[in-house]
Every structure is written in structure tokens, then in C-alpha cells.
C-alpha positions as CSV (number, residue, x, y, z in Angstrom):
1,M,51.1,-7.2,-13.2
2,K,47.8,-6.8,-11.6
3,I,45.0,-7.7,-13.5
4,M,41.4,-7.6,-12.4
5,V,38.1,-9.2,-13.6
6,T,34.6,-8.6,-12.4
7,T,31.9,-11.4,-11.9
8,A,28.4,-10.6,-12.5
9,G,25.1,-12.8,-11.2
10,S,25.1,-15.1,-8.4
11,L,27.5,-17.8,-10.0
12,P,29.7,-16.9,-13.1
13,A,30.3,-19.5,-15.8
14,K,33.4,-21.6,-14.9
15,K,34.1,-21.6,-18.5
16,K,34.7,-18.0,-18.7
17,A,36.6,-18.4,-15.0
18,D,38.8,-20.4,-16.7
19,Y,39.8,-18.1,-19.6
20,L,40.2,-15.4,-17.4
21,V,42.7,-17.5,-15.1
22,A,44.4,-18.5,-18.2
23,I,44.8,-15.1,-19.2
24,A,46.5,-14.1,-15.8
25,E,48.8,-17.3,-16.1
26,R,50.2,-16.4,-19.3
27,A,50.9,-13.0,-18.2
28,Q,52.2,-14.0,-14.7
29,A,49.9,-11.8,-13.0
30,Q,48.1,-11.5,-9.8
31,L,44.4,-11.8,-10.7
32,V,41.9,-9.6,-8.6
33,V,38.4,-10.8,-8.9
34,L,35.9,-8.3,-7.9
35,H,32.4,-9.0,-7.4
36,V,29.9,-5.9,-6.6
37,V,26.6,-6.0,-4.6
38,E,24.2,-3.1,-4.3
39,S,23.2,-4.4,-0.8
40,Q,24.1,-6.4,2.0
41,D,21.1,-8.4,1.2
42,E,23.3,-9.7,-2.0
43,Y,26.2,-10.2,0.2
44,E,26.0,-14.2,0.5
45,D,25.3,-14.9,-3.2
46,G,28.4,-12.6,-4.0
47,Q,30.7,-14.6,-1.7
48,Q,29.5,-17.8,-3.4
49,A,30.4,-16.2,-6.9
50,L,33.8,-15.7,-5.9
51,T,34.1,-19.1,-5.0
52,I,34.4,-20.3,-8.9
53,Y,37.6,-18.4,-8.6
54,Q,39.3,-20.5,-6.2
55,R,42.6,-22.9,-7.5
56,R,44.9,-24.8,-6.0
57,G,48.5,-24.2,-6.7
58,T,50.3,-20.9,-6.6
59,M,49.8,-19.4,-10.1
60,P,48.2,-17.1,-10.6
61,K,47.8,-15.6,-7.4
62,I,44.0,-14.8,-6.8
63,R,42.6,-11.9,-4.3
64,P,39.0,-12.1,-4.1
65,I,37.0,-9.0,-3.3
66,L,33.5,-8.4,-2.6
67,R,32.3,-5.0,-2.3
68,I,28.9,-3.3,-1.8
69,G,28.0,0.0,-3.9
70,P,27.2,1.3,-7.3
71,L,28.7,-1.0,-10.1
72,T,30.8,1.2,-12.4
73,E,31.9,3.2,-9.5
74,T,33.0,0.6,-7.4
75,I,34.8,-1.1,-10.3
76,A,36.9,2.1,-11.0
77,R,37.4,3.0,-7.2
78,T,38.6,-0.6,-6.5
79,A,40.9,-0.6,-9.5
80,E,42.7,2.4,-8.2
81,E,42.7,1.4,-4.7
82,E,44.3,-1.9,-6.0
83,A,46.9,-0.5,-8.4
84,I,45.4,-2.5,-11.1
85,D,47.2,-2.3,-14.4
86,L,44.4,-4.1,-16.8
87,I,40.8,-4.5,-16.1
88,I,39.2,-7.3,-17.8
89,L,35.2,-6.8,-18.6
90,G,33.2,-9.1,-20.5
91,L,30.9,-8.0,-23.3
92,D,26.9,-8.5,-22.8
93,E,25.2,-11.2,-24.3
94,R,24.9,-10.0,-28.0
95,G,28.7,-8.9,-27.8
96,D,27.8,-5.5,-27.7
97,I,31.0,-3.4,-27.4
98,S,29.1,-0.5,-26.7
99,S,27.6,-2.0,-23.3
100,A,26.6,1.1,-21.1
101,I,28.5,-0.8,-18.2
102,S,31.8,-0.8,-20.1
103,R,31.8,2.7,-21.6
104,E,31.1,3.9,-18.2
105,V,33.8,2.1,-16.6
106,M,36.2,3.2,-19.3
107,S,34.9,7.0,-18.4
108,K,35.8,6.5,-15.0
109,T,39.5,5.3,-15.0
110,E,42.8,5.7,-16.9
111,I,43.2,2.3,-16.6
112,P,43.1,0.3,-19.4
113,V,40.2,-2.0,-20.4
114,L,40.2,-5.2,-22.3
115,L,36.5,-6.9,-23.4
116,V,36.1,-10.4,-23.4
117,P,33.4,-12.2,-25.4
118,N,30.7,-14.0,-23.8
119,L,32.1,-17.4,-23.4
120,D,28.5,-19.2,-22.0
């Protein structure tokens, strides 16, 4: 099984990263961590954001991916290219299930999407 999670901002919360890694461990799944930036100027921040998912040991196998492009289209396209089985997205700060990003991703792919609460 391959699970894809996305990061947002220059440095995602460690608590959220630990939570998502634990989900992948329990599912014995490979974890694909995607960070999308809109321009080359943000590339370095994106690389830094992915470092919080680096772990020692073998489970789960974690594959970081950094892409430049429009957010929702890049999430959906990457999930298809990587043959992802489940996409995990975070809810916004209010816990709003109907966030525009979540709705757009779900409309652009047939891959199941799991929404997790804000853990900050």
C-alpha cells in the first residue's frame, strides 16, 4: 500500500508528521510525502519542510517529493503518477471538512482521500 500526505508552509508541525508516520506504520505502507511550491523561489523552503519526515529505521519507507506547480492539480497528478492508494489531507485550522483544497483534490482524482484534523 502507498499513502501520500502533503505538507504545507515552510516547516510542517512535528506532531502532525509523527501522526501521519504512525498511520503508515500501522498500515505497513510506504509513505509518499509531497510538498508543492508555486515557484522556484520557494524550492529551498520546500526541501526544508520535507526534512521533518526523515526517520531512522526501515518502517515505514518514506519517499519525499518536491514539485513546482498549481497545488491541487499537482497533488492529484502526483498521486496518479505514483500509483497512490490513499491520499491524506489535513483539515484547515477550523476543522472545516469543506475546505476548497480538499474539495478540489477529491474532484480531480478517483483515489480515496482521508481528511485528518489539525493537530497543532
